[in-house]
ZAMARGU-4260 file (C-alpha; in steps of 0.2 Angstrom, whole numbers, plus 5000, padded with zeros to 4 digits):
<rodrens>
0) 5000/5000/5000 | 5014/5012/5004 | 5022/5009/4987 | 5006/5013/4979 | 5003/5029/4988
5) 5021/5035/4983 | 5017/5031/4965 | 5000/5040/4967 | 5009/5055/4975 | 5021/5056/4960
10) 5007/5054/4948 | 4998/5068/4956 | 5013/5079/4955 | 5015/5075/4936 | 4996/5078/4934
15) 4997/5096/4942 | 5012/5100/4930 | 5001/5095/4915 | 5012/5080/4911 | 4997/5068/4909
20) 5006/5054/4900 | 5018/5051/4914 | 5004/5053/4927 | 4994/5039/4918 | 5009/5028/4919
25) 5012/5031/4938 | 4993/5029/4942 | 4993/5013/4932 | 5007/5006/4942 | 4998/5011/4958
30) 4982/5002/4953 | 4991/4987/4948 | 4999/4986/4965 | 4982/4988/4973 | 4969/4983/4960
35) 4954/4983/4973 | 4957/5001/4978 | 4945/5013/4967 | 4954/5029/4971 | 4969/5024/4960
40) 4958/5020/4946 | 4949/5036/4949 | 4965/5046/4947 | 4970/5036/4932 | 4953/5040/4923
45) 4956/5059/4927 | 4973/5059/4919 | 4966/5049/4904 | 4952/5062/4902 | 4964/5077/4903
50) 4975/5068/4890 | 4960/5066/4878 | 4960/5047/4880 | 4941/5047/4882 | 4938/5028/4877
55) 4951/5023/4890 | 4944/5035/4903 | 4926/5028/4900 | 4932/5010/4903 | 4942/5015/4918
60) 4928/5024/4926 | 4916/5010/4923 | 4928/4999/4933 | 4927/5011/4947 | 4908/5012/4947
65) 4908/4993/4947 | 4919/4993/4963 | 4909/5006/4972 | 4893/5003/4982 | 4877/5010/4976
70) 4876/5022/4990 | 4894/5029/4989 | 4894/5048/4991 | 4913/5051/4990 | 4919/5045/4973
75) 4903/5040/4963 | 4896/5058/4960 | 4913/5064/4954 | 4915/5049/4943 | 4897/5051/4936
80) 4901/5069/4931 | 4918/5064/4923 | 4910/5049/4914 | 4897/5060/4907 | 4910/5073/4900
85) 4921/5059/4893 | 4906/5050/4885 | 4901/5067/4877 | 4918/5068/4868 | 4918/5051/4861
90) 4919/5049/4842 | 4908/5037/4833 | 4923/5026/4829 | 4928/5025/4847 | 4911/5019/4853
95) 4915/5000/4855 | 4901/4988/4859 | 4905/4988/4877 | 4905/5007/4878 | 4889/5010/4869
100) 4878/5006/4884 | 4889/5018/4894 | 4888/5031/4881 | 4869/5031/4880 | 4865/5025/4897
105) 4872/5040/4908 | 4859/5051/4916 | 4871/5065/4918 | 4865/5082/4911 | 4880/5084/4899
110) 4877/5067/4892 | 4858/5070/4890 | 4863/5086/4881 | 4873/5075/4869 | 4859/5063/4867
115) 4847/5078/4863 | 4860/5084/4851 | 4862/5068/4841 | 4846/5059/4843 | 4833/5074/4841
120) 4840/5081/4825 | 4841/5070/4810 | 4847/5084/4799 | 4864/5082/4808 | 4869/5068/4796
125) 4887/5070/4791 | 4883/5074/4773 | 4871/5088/4777 | 4882/5095/4791 | 4896/5096/4778
130) 4885/5104/4765 | 4878/5117/4777 | 4896/5122/4782 | 4901/5123/4764 | 4887/5135/4760
135) 4891/5147/4773 | 4902/5163/4767 | 4920/5161/4773 | 4926/5179/4769 | 4921/5196/4774
140) 4914/5207/4760 | 4923/5220/4751 | 4916/5235/4741 | 4925/5230/4726 | 4920/5213/4718
145) 4933/5212/4704 | 4948/5201/4709 | 4965/5204/4701 | 4970/5193/4687 | 4986/5191/4678
150) 4984/5183/4661 | 5002/5177/4662 | 5011/5176/4679 | 5027/5184/4682 | 5036/5172/4693
155) 5047/5157/4686 | 5039/5141/4680 | 5041/5127/4693 | 5039/5108/4692 | 5027/5103/4706
160) 5038/5087/4707 | 5053/5097/4713 | 5058/5110/4726 | 5047/5126/4724 | 5061/5137/4731
165) 5062/5153/4720 | 5081/5152/4724 | 5085/5133/4726 | 5103/5137/4730 | 5096/5144/4747
170) 5087/5128/4750 | 5095/5114/4759 | 5085/5099/4752 | 5079/5103/4734 | 5085/5086/4727
175) 5078/5076/4742 | 5061/5084/4738 | 5061/5078/4719 | 5048/5065/4717 | 5052/5054/4702
180) 5044/5040/4693 | 5053/5024/4699 | 5065/5017/4686 | 5061/5000/4693 | 5043/5000/4687
185) 5036/5000/4704 | 5019/5008/4707 | 5019/5027/4708 | 5004/5038/4712 | 5006/5057/4713
190) 4993/5070/4716 | 4995/5089/4716 | 4983/5103/4718 | 4986/5120/4710 | 4976/5134/4719
195) 4974/5149/4708 | 4980/5140/4693 | 4980/5155/4682 | 4990/5152/4666 | 4994/5134/4672
200) 5013/5136/4668 | 5017/5126/4684 | 5006/5112/4678 | 5014/5112/4661 | 5031/5112/4668
205) 5026/5097/4679 | 5020/5088/4664 | 5036/5092/4655 | 5046/5085/4670 | 5036/5069/4671
210) 5039/5066/4652 | 5057/5068/4655 | 5056/5055/4669 | 5048/5042/4657 | 5062/5036/4647
215) 5053/5020/4642 | 5035/5013/4644 | 5026/5020/4659 | 5024/5008/4674 | 5007/4999/4674
220) 5003/5006/4691 | 5007/5024/4687 | 4994/5036/4691 | 4995/5055/4691 | 4981/5067/4696
225) 4982/5086/4695 | 4967/5096/4702 | 4967/5114/4696 | 4957/5128/4704 | 4954/5146/4699
230) 4941/5159/4703 | 4941/5166/4686 | 4931/5157/4672 | 4942/5166/4659 | 4957/5158/4666
235) 4950/5140/4666 | 4942/5143/4649 | 4959/5149/4642 | 4968/5134/4650 | 4956/5122/4642
240) 4959/5129/4625 | 4978/5127/4628 | 4976/5110/4635 | 4965/5104/4620 | 4978/5110/4608
245) 4992/5102/4618 | 4982/5085/4617 | 4981/5086/4598 | 5000/5091/4597 | 5003/5075/4608
250) 4994/5064/4595 | 5004/5070/4580 | 5018/5058/4575 | 5028/5071/4567 | 5030/5088/4576
255) 5038/5095/4561 | 5022/5095/4550 | 5013/5111/4546 | 4999/5107/4558 | 5011/5105/4572
260) 5018/5122/4567 | 5001/5130/4567 | 4997/5123/4584 | 5013/5130/4591 | 5010/5147/4583
265) 4993/5148/4591 | 4999/5142/4608 | 5013/5155/4607 | 5001/5170/4604 | 4987/5164/4615
270) 4999/5163/4629 | 5009/5178/4627 | 5001/5191/4616 | 4987/5204/4616 | 4985/5203/4597
275) 4989/5189/4585 | 4992/5186/4566 | 4977/5179/4556 | 4985/5161/4556 | 4985/5160/4575
280) 4967/5168/4576 | 4961/5155/4563 | 4967/5140/4574 | 4961/5149/4590 | 4944/5150/4583
285) 4944/5132/4578 | 4948/5127/4596 | 4936/5139/4604 | 4922/5130/4594 | 4929/5113/4599
290) 4931/5116/4617 | 4914/5125/4618 | 4905/5110/4610 | 4912/5099/4623 | 4909/5110/4638
295) 4891/5116/4632 | 4886/5098/4630 | 4890/5094/4648 | 4883/5111/4654 | 4866/5107/4646
300) 4866/5090/4653 | 4870/5097/4670 | 4885/5084/4671 | 4903/5085/4672 | 4914/5085/4656
305) 4923/5068/4659 | 4936/5063/4646 | 4949/5050/4648 | 4962/5064/4653 | 4951/5078/4659
310) 4937/5081/4671 | 4928/5098/4673 | 4916/5099/4688 | 4898/5101/4683 | 4895/5118/4691
315) 4911/5124/4683 | 4905/5119/4665 | 4891/5132/4665 | 4902/5147/4669 | 4916/5141/4658
320) 4904/5139/4644 | 4897/5157/4646 | 4915/5163/4644 | 4918/5153/4629 | 4902/5159/4621
325) 4907/5177/4624 | 4924/5175/4616 | 4915/5167/4601 | 4903/5182/4599 | 4905/5198/4589
330) 4903/5208/4605 | 4919/5201/4612 | 4929/5204/4596 | 4924/5222/4596 | 4924/5225/4614
335) 4941/5233/4614 | 4948/5243/4599 | 4964/5235/4592 | 4975/5250/4597 | 4968/5249/4615
340) 4973/5231/4617 | 4991/5238/4614 | 4992/5248/4630 | 5008/5255/4637 | 5018/5242/4646
345) 5014/5240/4664 | 5027/5235/4676 | 5017/5227/4690 | 5030/5229/4703 | 5035/5246/4698
350) 5052/5253/4705 | 5054/5242/4721 | 5069/5253/4726 | 5056/5266/4732 | 5046/5254/4742
355) 5058/5246/4754 | 5068/5251/4769 | 5084/5260/4769 | 5095/5244/4772 | 5085/5234/4759
360) 5087/5248/4747 | 5106/5249/4748 | 5107/5230/4746 | 5096/5230/4731 | 5104/5244/4723
365) 5121/5235/4725 | 5114/5220/4717 | 5107/5229/4702 | 5124/5238/4700 | 5133/5221/4699
370) 5120/5214/4686 | 5123/5229/4675 | 5142/5228/4677 | 5141/5210/4672 | 5131/5214/4657
375) 5143/5227/4651 | 5157/5215/4653 | 5148/5203/4642 | 5146/5215/4628 | 5165/5218/4628
380) 5170/5199/4628 | 5181/5195/4613 | 5168/5183/4606 | 5154/5197/4607 | 5164/5213/4604
385) 5161/5213/4585 | 5142/5211/4587 | 5143/5225/4600 | 5152/5237/4588 | 5139/5234/4574
390) 5125/5238/4586 | 5134/5254/4591 | 5135/5259/4572 | 5116/5255/4570 | 5113/5267/4585
395) 5123/5280/4576 | 5137/5282/4589 | 5154/5275/4595 | 5157/5259/4605 | 5161/5270/4620
400) 5145/5280/4618 | 5135/5263/4616 | 5142/5256/4632 | 5139/5272/4641 | 5121/5272/4636
405) 5118/5256/4646 | 5127/5264/4661 | 5115/5279/4659 | 5099/5269/4659 | 5087/5269/4674
410) 5086/5253/4683 | 5069/5250/4676 | 5075/5252/4658 | 5089/5241/4661 | 5079/5227/4668
415) 5066/5227/4654 | 5080/5227/4640 | 5089/5212/4648 | 5074/5202/4654 | 5076/5187/4641
420) 5089/5174/4647 | 5097/5171/4630 | 5115/5168/4628 | 5116/5184/4618 | 5108/5199/4627
425) 5109/5208/4611 | 5096/5196/4604 | 5084/5200/4618 | 5088/5219/4616 | 5083/5218/4598
430) 5067/5209/4599 | 5062/5218/4615 | 5065/5235/4606 | 5054/5230/4592 | 5041/5224/4604
435) 5041/5241/4613 | 5038/5250/4597 | 5025/5238/4588 | 5018/5230/4604 | 5017/5214/4594
440) 5027/5198/4595 | 5038/5193/4580 | 5030/5178/4571 | 5040/5163/4565 | 5044/5160/4547
445) 5030/5152/4538 | 5016/5161/4547 | 5007/5167/4531 | 5012/5185/4533 | 5014/5196/4518
450) 5031/5194/4510 | 5036/5212/4511 | 5031/5213/4529 | 5040/5197/4533 | 5056/5200/4523
455) 5058/5219/4529 | 5052/5218/4547 | 5051/5201/4554 | 5065/5191/4546 | 5080/5202/4551
460) 5074/5201/4569 | 5072/5182/4569 | 5089/5181/4561 | 5097/5194/4573 | 5102/5203/4557
465) 5109/5219/4564 | 5114/5225/4547 | 5096/5225/4541 | 5087/5229/4557 | 5071/5240/4553
470) 5071/5258/4557 | 5059/5266/4568 | 5050/5274/4553 | 5049/5257/4545 | 5041/5249/4560
475) 5028/5263/4562 | 5023/5261/4543 | 5022/5242/4544 | 5010/5244/4559 | 4999/5257/4551
480) 4998/5249/4534 | 4999/5230/4538 | 4998/5224/4556 | 4983/5235/4562 | 4972/5231/4547
485) 4976/5212/4547 | 4980/5206/4565 | 4966/5203/4577 | 4964/5204/4596 | 4967/5189/4607
490) 4950/5187/4614 | 4956/5175/4628 | 4963/5190/4636 | 4946/5197/4638 | 4934/5194/4652
495) 4919/5205/4656 | 4923/5206/4675 | 4941/5214/4672 | 4939/5221/4654 | 4941/5239/4661
500) 4957/5234/4671 | 4968/5228/4657 | 4982/5238/4664 | 4982/5225/4678 | 4983/5210/4667
505) 4995/5216/4654 | 5012/5207/4656 | 5029/5210/4648 | 5032/5193/4640 | 5051/5197/4639
510) 5051/5199/4658 | 5040/5184/4661 | 5049/5171/4651 | 5066/5174/4660 | 5064/5157/4668
515) 5050/5148/4657 | 5058/5131/4659 | 5058/5124/4676 | 5073/5123/4687 | 5082/5107/4683
520) 5076/5106/4665 | 5086/5121/4658 | 5095/5109/4646 | 5079/5108/4636 | 5080/5126/4632
525) 5096/5125/4622 | 5087/5128/4606 | 5079/5145/4611 | 5093/5156/4605 | 5087/5156/4587
530) 5070/5163/4583 | 5068/5173/4599 | 5053/5172/4610 | 5044/5160/4599 | 5058/5147/4600
535) 5056/5148/4619 | 5037/5145/4619 | 5038/5132/4605 | 5051/5122/4614 | 5041/5123/4631
540) 5024/5118/4623 | 5032/5104/4613 | 5040/5096/4628 | 5024/5098/4638 | 5015/5089/4624
545) 5028/5075/4625 | 5024/5073/4643 | 5005/5072/4639 | 5009/5059/4626 | 5019/5048/4638
550) 5006/5049/4652 | 4992/5044/4641 | 4980/5033/4651 | 4989/5037/4667 | 4984/5056/4669
555) 4969/5065/4675 | 4967/5084/4675 | 4953/5089/4686 | 4947/5107/4684 | 4936/5117/4697
560) 4930/5134/4696 | 4929/5143/4713 | 4938/5151/4727 | 4954/5141/4730 | 4952/5139/4748
565) 4933/5137/4748 | 4936/5122/4736 | 4949/5115/4748 | 4936/5115/4761 | 4924/5107/4749
570) 4936/5093/4745 | 4939/5090/4764 | 4920/5090/4767 | 4917/5080/4752 | 4903/5091/4746
575) 4909/5093/4728 | 4903/5082/4713 | 4918/5073/4710 | 4923/5054/4708 | 4927/5045/4724
580) 4942/5039/4715 | 4949/5057/4715 | 4962/5061/4729 | 4957/5070/4745 | 4975/5071/4751
585) 4989/5077/4740 | 5007/5075/4738 | 5009/5094/4734 | 4998/5109/4735 | 5004/5125/4726
590) 4995/5141/4731 | 5005/5154/4723 | 5001/5170/4732 | 4983/5167/4735 | 4985/5167/4754
595) 4989/5186/4752 | 4971/5189/4750 | 4963/5177/4762 | 4972/5179/4779 | 4990/5172/4776
600) 4996/5158/4786 | 4981/5156/4797 | 4971/5150/4781 | 4986/5140/4775 | 4987/5130/4792
605) 4969/5127/4794 | 4962/5124/4776 | 4976/5120/4764 | 4990/5110/4774 | 4977/5097/4782
610) 4974/5091/4764 | 4993/5086/4762 | 4999/5068/4764 | 5010/5066/4778 | 5026/5059/4770
615) 5042/5068/4771 | 5042/5073/4752 | 5024/5081/4753 | 5023/5099/4755 | 5012/5115/4753
620) 5020/5130/4745 | 5015/5148/4744 | 5023/5165/4741 | 5017/5179/4752 | 5021/5195/4743
625) 5011/5208/4753 | 5018/5217/4768 | 5034/5209/4764 | 5046/5223/4770 | 5037/5226/4787
630) 5042/5210/4796 | 5055/5210/4809 | 5071/5206/4801 | 5067/5215/4785 | 5067/5210/4767
635) 5084/5204/4761 | 5096/5199/4775 | 5098/5180/4774 | 5103/5179/4792 | 5087/5187/4798
640) 5075/5177/4786 | 5070/5165/4801 | 5065/5180/4812 | 5056/5188/4797 | 5046/5173/4793
645) 5042/5170/4811 | 5036/5187/4813 | 5025/5185/4798 | 5017/5169/4805 | 5015/5176/4822
650) 5006/5191/4816 | 4993/5181/4807 | 4992/5165/4818 | 4999/5170/4836 | 5012/5156/4834
655) 5030/5158/4831 | 5039/5148/4817 | 5047/5136/4829 | 5030/5133/4837 | 5020/5128/4821
660) 5023/5110/4823 | 5015/5110/4840 | 5002/5123/4836 | 4996/5117/4819 | 5005/5101/4815
665) 5015/5109/4801 | 5034/5111/4799 | 5044/5122/4787 | 5052/5111/4774 | 5070/5118/4771
670) 5078/5134/4777 | 5068/5150/4780 | 5068/5161/4765 | 5064/5180/4762 | 5045/5182/4765
675) 5043/5186/4746 | 5050/5169/4741 | 5041/5152/4741 | 5040/5144/4758 | 5037/5125/4759
680) 5028/5117/4773 | 5024/5099/4777 | 5010/5091/4787 | 5016/5081/4801 | 5009/5064/4804
685) 5013/5065/4822 | 5015/5081/4832 | 5032/5080/4842 | 5024/5088/4857 | 5009/5098/4861
690) 5009/5115/4868 | 5006/5118/4886 | 4988/5122/4890 | 4993/5140/4893 | 5003/5142/4877
695) 4990/5134/4867 | 4976/5145/4874 | 4987/5160/4869 | 4988/5154/4851 | 4970/5149/4850
700) 4963/5166/4857 | 4975/5175/4845 | 4967/5166/4831 | 4949/5170/4837 | 4953/5188/4838
705) 4960/5188/4820 | 4944/5181/4814 | 4932/5193/4823 | 4942/5208/4823 | 4950/5213/4806
710) 4967/5223/4808 | 4973/5234/4794 | 4991/5233/4791 | 5003/5244/4781 | 5007/5237/4764
715) 5025/5237/4758 | 5019/5243/4741 | 5008/5257/4747 | 5006/5268/4762 | 4988/5264/4764
720) 4981/5254/4778 | 4974/5238/4771 | 4965/5223/4779 | 4973/5206/4776 | 4963/5196/4788
725) 4948/5194/4778 | 4942/5176/4783 | 4928/5177/4795 | 4925/5168/4812 | 4922/5151/4803
730) 4941/5150/4800 | 4942/5149/4819 | 4931/5134/4819 | 4942/5126/4805 | 4957/5129/4817
735) 4948/5120/4831 | 4945/5105/4819 | 4964/5106/4815 | 4969/5106/4833 | 4957/5092/4837
740) 4965/5082/4823 | 4983/5084/4829 | 4979/5079/4847 | 4972/5093/4857 | 4959/5086/4869
745) 4941/5090/4864 | 4936/5096/4881 | 4950/5109/4881 | 4944/5115/4864 | 4926/5115/4870
750) 4931/5125/4885 | 4939/5138/4874 | 4922/5140/4865 | 4913/5140/4881 | 4924/5154/4888
755) 4920/5165/4872 | 4902/5162/4874 | 4902/5166/4892 | 4913/5181/4891 | 4927/5174/4902
760) 4941/5174/4889 | 4959/5180/4894 | 4975/5182/4885 | 4992/5190/4887 | 4993/5201/4872
765) 4978/5212/4867 | 4973/5215/4849 | 4982/5230/4841 | 4986/5238/4825 | 5005/5237/4825
770) 5013/5229/4809 | 5020/5217/4813 | 5013/5212/4830 | 5029/5213/4841 | 5035/5196/4846
775) 5043/5203/4862 | 5027/5208/4869 | 5019/5190/4869 | 5023/5185/4887 | 5013/5197/4897
780) 5001/5195/4912 | 4984/5189/4907 | 4971/5202/4905 | 4952/5199/4902 | 4945/5201/4884
785) 4927/5206/4882 | 4919/5195/4869 | 4902/5202/4869 | 4902/5212/4853 | 4905/5196/4843
790) 4893/5184/4851 | 4878/5187/4839 | 4889/5179/4825 | 4899/5167/4836 | 4884/5158/4844
795) 4878/5154/4826 | 4894/5148/4820 | 4896/5137/4836 | 4879/5129/4833 | 4883/5125/4815
800) 4900/5117/4819 | 4895/5108/4835 | 4889/5092/4826 | 4906/5091/4816 | 4917/5095/4831
805) 4911/5091/4849 | 4896/5095/4860 | 4896/5113/4868 | 4888/5114/4885 | 4889/5132/4889
810) 4879/5141/4902 | 4876/5154/4888 | 4866/5142/4878 | 4870/5141/4859 | 4854/5143/4848
815) 4846/5127/4842 | 4847/5125/4823 | 4829/5127/4821 | 4831/5145/4830 | 4844/5151/4817
820) 4835/5161/4804 | 4840/5169/4787 | 4837/5188/4787 | 4838/5200/4772 | 4838/5219/4772
825) 4841/5232/4759 | 4855/5244/4765 | 4858/5258/4753 | 4876/5265/4751 | 4880/5281/4760
830) 4880/5296/4749 | 4890/5307/4761 | 4905/5313/4751 | 4916/5310/4766 | 4912/5291/4765
835) 4909/5290/4746 | 4912/5272/4740 | 4921/5277/4724 | 4935/5283/4736 | 4936/5265/4742
840) 4936/5258/4725 | 4951/5269/4720 | 4961/5264/4735 | 4956/5245/4734 | 4966/5238/4720
845) 4961/5221/4725 | 4945/5216/4735 | 4953/5211/4751 | 4962/5228/4754 | 4946/5234/4763
850) 4932/5223/4771 | 4915/5227/4778 | 4906/5221/4793 | 4888/5221/4797 | 4884/5231/4813
855) 4869/5231/4824 | 4866/5243/4838 | 4856/5257/4846 | 4855/5273/4837 | 4866/5282/4849
860) 4880/5269/4847 | 4878/5269/4828 | 4882/5287/4827 | 4899/5285/4834 | 4913/5293/4824
865) 4924/5277/4825 | 4918/5260/4830 | 4935/5252/4833 | 4932/5241/4848 | 4950/5236/4852
870) 4953/5248/4866 | 4935/5244/4873 | 4937/5225/4875 | 4954/5224/4883 | 4954/5223/4902
875) 4935/5223/4902 | 4922/5211/4906 | 4907/5222/4903 | 4902/5229/4886 | 4897/5247/4888
880) 4890/5248/4870 | 4876/5240/4862 | 4886/5236/4846 | 4887/5218/4838 | 4898/5215/4824
885) 4895/5201/4811 | 4906/5197/4796 | 4897/5181/4790 | 4885/5188/4778 | 4881/5190/4759
890) 4880/5207/4751 | 4872/5210/4734 | 4880/5226/4728 | 4868/5229/4713 | 4853/5227/4724
895) 4861/5234/4740 | 4854/5219/4750 | 4862/5210/4765 | 4858/5192/4770 | 4864/5186/4787
900) 4861/5172/4799 | 4856/5176/4816 | 4846/5167/4830 | 4828/5172/4831 | 4829/5176/4849
905) 4843/5188/4846 | 4834/5197/4832 | 4818/5198/4842 | 4829/5207/4856 | 4836/5219/4842
910) 4819/5223/4836 | 4811/5225/4854 | 4826/5237/4859 | 4825/5247/4843 | 4842/5242/4836
915) 4848/5248/4819 | 4859/5239/4806 | 4872/5246/4794 | 4889/5242/4786 | 4906/5247/4794
920) 4922/5249/4784 | 4935/5239/4794 | 4950/5249/4789 | 4944/5265/4797 | 4930/5258/4807
925) 4917/5270/4800 | 4899/5268/4796 | 4899/5265/4777 | 4880/5265/4774 | 4864/5272/4779
930) 4856/5264/4795 | 4841/5253/4793 | 4829/5248/4808 | 4831/5230/4812 | 4812/5229/4812
935) 4814/5231/4793 | 4824/5215/4791 | 4814/5200/4783 | 4814/5182/4789 | 4816/5172/4773
940) 4819/5155/4780 | 4829/5144/4791 | 4848/5140/4791 | 4846/5128/4776 | 4837/5141/4766
945) 4854/5149/4764 | 4857/5136/4750 | 4843/5129/4739 | 4851/5112/4738 | 4852/5111/4757
950) 4834/5117/4759 | 4828/5103/4748 | 4839/5090/4757 | 4835/5096/4775 | 4823/5086/4786
955) 4809/5098/4790 | 4803/5089/4806 | 4816/5093/4820 | 4810/5078/4830 | 4811/5059/4825
960) 4798/5046/4826 | 4801/5032/4837 | 4805/5021/4822 | 4817/5034/4815 | 4826/5036/4832
965) 4828/5017/4834 | 4835/5016/4816 | 4847/5030/4819 | 4853/5023/4836 | 4857/5006/4827
970) 4866/5015/4813 | 4876/5025/4825 | 4881/5010/4834 | 4888/5002/4818 | 4898/5018/4816
975) 4890/5023/4799 | 4891/5042/4803 | 4907/5053/4803 | 4905/5069/4813
</rodrens>
């Protein structure tokens, strides 16, 4: 007995320290020494419960109850309560037959609440729960609904099978990350998801890479699946046209035939140019009709476009079909005059030297100076000097004057001129100079251009014939008399939703193609020195077609239209119409710079990375461009990259870089790079250690505040304050699911939700506007944070997520699903010049730079100059204002109509007390609309009326018949439901 007591004392010491696994071991040893003493098993069950081992805790507690007499008043009440709690957190897969009676046999209030939740609502079936969550808006609204769209991206092409580091020499494991098709013929399954696929160059580069891997027949068990997602119908429609052309190119036995040449010319101009010669336009028109025929057939049938190599999701077919039809119409072909398609070149980044700090500016200037000196040295090499002299003569000056002209160039001019990575920079300079004058790309030979035009203008440029280079006057004449009257616009560069923002989508092809062949495949570009830019793209698409040909029968490309991270959620929730054979977990996920617009790393960690496979070579990659110079550590110093990245992650998630494995189950794959470079993260199959409860609570409360209280930060490229945390409170619940998955006990997560609902939340660092959030201030004494102004939204979110996560037994009862209603109201825009929305549109170059919140409150509070609540909720328990902020709503800007989910009980209170509703601009926390009495809001249906498909699927009766309840209980015991 003495030894058992010592073990119990040691176990209790470990228990109080939060080391529950060691406490479990010690309590087990004590109970084994004294198996008939219930107190040791009682302590063991407490440690198992705190460690989240709910099935084991239930079994241990049942043993304790079997030992105790029926009239015991010391341990039995405590065990009964603990058993009720543990049973409520069991998952269906953990309910074994011997636990089923315990689970449904408890008479504890918390257990009864669970039974009420699961047995009284048939509409919590897993598929309906998931569809309901999928239908809820995930982003705060912005006054601008036009998303930015780059027709051709400006970062280097990467193969998704290799390291995605922009500068692989800075990465410590590029080769170990290279996933290759086994030479032994073993099975190889590879799946990748491209989020924000855009021009699809990374997918084409990956196909090229796979083609090079296959030196012989493909293995029998080879399976490659690419899921491509984009929010722009124009982007996916354009990618379809290119992919159909590549498929035909892949079927041709001889790529030297006229048909192959015509396909490559069309691909070249569709990909790079705003206008194209008649030959390319004719082939493009052929493919527009071919693709439209296939997509429209599927759209009319309401089905997917399902070919042996391609799958286009049903809902996507309809929107893509609309874009194709518009491109085929006369309206599209006359929407923009020819000359206007040739807009002045737009440098997307502008002069970066004016947008970084002093230290960064000095380093970048030195780097640019080195590049220029190397370029000039190249011009003076013995093997190049004669060409340089001829170029100087053409310019009408001496060799010295010609060289001096490069030294006198601005950084921007120099960067443009030398942007093509040819062996001879003079070739780039010649073609680039002509492009600057004509704004058209030089066609290859045999492109059916008039002989005079081709011989005098295009041929000397193709052949780098400096003696016969056309003069400026000749170029101007050729444009007016030949090109403008014959060439046609590239309709695939037009989309109704961004037609008036072409300056945002125009790209300089000579800058974009600097690294058009993926890292590791540069050897394939050896032929690009002749023929200029066309040779580069012709080689690129030819090798891509080779990859498609070798992968025939082993490749599926899945295409989905929609917001990238919403689609990731739908894949996880299994609410998309896609084959069950399609992957749900991926080897690679490429998100480009999509996270810039949706909340950065918080969205990455809670939505994207959970869809990764957990092997060592799997990774998620993205490039966070915005706010890049504001993080602690700066932009360019390599020794501070880790600090800078840690600062960025901490600002958005509340966790430091070295805490991400414990906080979110993810780890950086490789060395930290500058915030503007691609960072690669992997999902951990097993978290090395969990954070202490205090540290976890600090991270979790930081995430909660970031989803209910948007903070505008200063952007590197602009002095304006812009909101980057655009995800709403549902991302916090996605984080809860992530934490539950990686091992944080459900009762700790449920307690956090209950603290928020009951307004008893505390944290060490209050919310503020500093950018970045100072790391040094994270360890401060706990202070209360008032959560009252966010409860109208949070209680609805908690009710919707409860069935998927865990039961919530709060004293501040969450609403029943039948009490959640959908309300609509027309809220006209404010016409006050000081708050004019056009000003917002001018400031907001993309929609997430400013977000709106719905606000409810009494008239006196709605008239406040600023509604920023930060200073009012810190160190406070009571809420002195009536304001309630809601970010989960839809807003129809044309009709000025808001649609929002609220509990009927809360809305009744709003109406009784005379509340008004309006829209608040979260950058300045100013009222941005007229005020409307809540009594004017219309109840238009229940929670499932938010989505017509849900409304049809939902069970209208909220109670089960006895027969239904019995069947449901039998199904549950067989583990058929997944919550």
